N, C-alpha and C positions, 0 to 999 in steps of 0.2 A: 395345330390340330389339338383339340383338348382331349385329355385322358380322364376317364372316370376312375377315381380312387376307390379301392375296395377296403372297407373297414376291417381291421383285424378281427380274428375270430373271437378273441376275449371280449371285445366291445359288444358283441351280439349275445354271447352266451351269458355274460354276467347279468344284464337286465332280465333276460329270460329266466335265469335261475332265481333272481329275486322275485319275479312275478309268480313263479311256481310256488316259492315258499310262502308268499302272501296268500295265494289261493288256498294252500294247505292250512295255514293259520286260520283263515276265515272259515274253512270247512270245519276245523276243530271247534271254533267258537260257535258256529251254527249247530254243531252236533251236541252242545250241552243241553241236557234235558231241563225242562221247566222246574222240576223238583230240585235239581242241583242248584239252579240259579236262585230259587227261593231260599234254600238252606244257606247258601253263601251270603246273600244279602241279610238274612235274618241274623246270622252269626256276627256280621259286621255291625249291625244295629245294636245288638246286645252288648258287644264289646265297647262300642262308643258310649252307651248308656252307663256301663260300669265305670268307664274312665271319667266321665263328666258328672256322674251322680254326686259324689262327695263335694265337688266344687259348687254345684248348684245348691246343695243342702246348706253349705256354709254361707253362700250369698243370701239365700232367703232367710236363714236364721239370724243374720246380722241386722235385719229389719224388724225382728220380733222382740217384744218385751221379754224379760227374764222368765216369767211364769209360762209363756207360750213355748219358749225353747225347751224347758224342762218338762213340758207336758207330754204325756204318752199319746196324745191325739196327733195324728199325722195330718198336717196342713201345710200348704205352701207358704203363705204369709197370713198370719193372724194378728189383727190389730197392728198394722205396720207403723213403724215409728223411726225417726232419725235420732232418737235420744241416745242410742248406743254409741253412735259416731260422735255426737256432741260431747258425751261423757269422756270418751277415750281421748279426744283432741283437746279438751279444756280442763279436765279434772285429773289427768294423769301426766306422767312424764313422757308420753308417747312421742311428742315432737322432739324432745331431747334425745330419746333413744333412736328416733329416725335419723337425726343428724349424726349421731355416733355411728350408726350403721352405714350411712352414706360415706362418711370419711374413711372408715375401715375398708369398705368394699371398693371404693374408688382407688385408694392407694394400693390395695392388694392387686387390683386389675392392672393399673399402670405400671407398677414396679414389676409385677409378675410377667407382663407381656415383654417388658424390656429385657429382663434377665433371661426369660425363656427364648426370646428371639435371638439374642446375641449368642446364647449357648447353642441353640439349634443350628445356627448358621456356622459357627465355628466347628462344630462336630461334623456338619455336612460337607464343608469345603476344605478343611485343613486336616492334615495327618500329623498329630502331635503325640508325644508319649502320654499314656494314660487315657487316650480317647475312648477306647472300648470300655475300660473299667469305669470311667465316669458315667457313661450311659447305663451300665449295669447297676451302678449305685442308685441312679435315678429310678430304675425299674424295681430294685429291691425295696426302696423306701415306700413304694406303693403297696407292698405286701404286708406291712405292719398295721395292725388296727390302731385307730387314733387313741384309744385309752392308754395304750402302752407308751405313747409318746408324750402324754400330758405331764408325767412326773419329771422326766429329764428336761423338757422344755420349760417347765415351771421353775426348776432350779436355775436354769440359765437366765431366765427373765428376772428372777429374784436377785441373782448376782449382779445383773446390770441395772437393778433398781427400776424396772419397767412394769412391775406388777401394778394392776389397777390403772393402766394407761392404754390408750388405743394402739400405740406402737407394738405392745406385746401381742395383740391380736393380729396385727398386720404381719408381723414376722412369723407367727405361728401359722397363719393361713397360707403364707408363701411356701411353707414346707409341704403343704398339700398340693398347691396349684402348680408350682414351678416344675416339678419332675414330669407330670403328665403333659403340661404345655410344651416343655422342651422336646419331649418325644414326638408329639404331634407336629411341631414346627420343623423338626429335623426331617421328618418324612416328607413334608411339603417342600422344603428347600431342595431335597434330593430330586424332586420332579421338575425343578427349574433348571434349564440347560446351563452348564458351566461356560458355554460360549459367550453368554452375556457378561460374565465376570471377566473373561479374557478381553472382550471388546472394551469394557470399561477400563481395564488396566492399560490397554493401548492408548486410550484417550487421556491417561494420566491420573485416573482415580486410584487411591489406595484401597486397602481392604475394607476399612470402615466406610469410606465414601461409596464404594461399590455396594456395600450392604445397605447403606442408608438411601442412596439415590436410585439404585437399579433393582435390587432384589426385594427390598422391603415393600415398595409399592405393588409389586407383583404378588406379594403374599397377603394382600388384604383379606381374602376369604379366610385363610388360616388364622390371621390375627383376630378377626371377628369371632371365630369359634373359641379360640383360647381366651380372649377377653371375656366373652360371655361365661365360659366355664369358671374363670377366676372370680368374676363378680358374684356368681351364684354360690361359689364355695364360701366366700366371706359373708354374703348376705344371709344365708341360712344356717351358719355355723353356731352351735350351741355349746359343745363340750369345752372348747377353749375359753369361751366367754364365762362359763360358770366356774371355771377353775382360776382364771386370772383376774376377773373383775369383782371387786368387793363392795362398791358403792352403787346404789341404784341410779345415780345421775350419770354413771359411766356405762350403764347397761347398753347392749345392742338390742335391736328389736326382737330378734329371735329369742334371746334370753329374757328380755323384759316381759314378753307375753306370758311367761310362766306365772307372773304375779296375779294373773286373772283366774288361775285355777289352783287356789290353795287346797289343802287336803280336805277340809270339812265344808267349804262354802265355794264351790266353783262358780264363776261368773261367766257362763258360756256365751251370753249375749255380747259381752264386751270382748271376749276372745275372738268370736267370729267376726265382729266388726273390725278388730285390729288385723285379723288375718286377711281380710279383703283389702285393707289399706296397704298391707305389707306387699301384696302381689303387684301393686301398681308400678313401682320402680323396676322390678324384674321384668314386667311386661313391656315397659318402655325400652329397656335394654334389648329385649328379644326382638321387638319390632325394628329397632335400628340395625341389628345384626342378622335378621332372619334371611335377607336376600343372599347373604354370603355363607349361610350355615351348611347347605348341601354341598356346594363346591368345596368348602373348606374341610368338611369331614371326609370327602372322598378324594380330594386332590392328591394326597400323598399315598394313596393306596395302589397306584399303578406306576410302574417305572417304565420309561420309554427306552 
């Protein structure tokens, strides 16, 4: 004889409660007045225009001749031309500066991710003397303005004979990128269950094998975020480049663009064209990392 099972009370109440909350939320949404809706959307539109306005102005100005850029007349594109791009690419050291920036940014990103990942994993998983002071040192280094650090880092680089070389910029940029990235990765590693480490140890993996084969693949979102941050840190850095680099053939892009705006004869048409070209590599890196950015930024924010 079959018996009819009675579902527990919680299984009925929970869906009912969710339905009630949904109806209340819908009622609140329907209760918004047309005026509030218009004001909200108008505010969002204005904020978007303010954000993209300078970018659009630079893009359009890069196709204008010099007299049109410096003219007081407001036009989108007047006498459009590609001469600005041709001049920048063929008559200046832009390509050399581009290569220098790629080398500095790529090595900063790769070395920074490796150091930050190993440091964050060690601090997250192991209890060793000086663990908390180490993380506090990383935090304190973020409080110092960059100009304060230029002189001591310059003296160190001069002692090592690295002035006017890309390694000096790579090392200097790592002092900015590694502390922040280590903190972020430490928080993300904290959210990965330690049971995975224990299971890997049972299978015969040592600490580094566990880190490399088990934990690191799970931390791809955080690695994408930290890599993107390290790349942008080196790609747009100017202060260290202006202090450590002395020959124009060793300039980075961010520092080399200053050559287009001398004190008495600024060449805005060439600067805007260069600025558009500079954003392309950063945009490519963003497109590669963007699907991991949200999960990487929020992954270490909740502890289970």
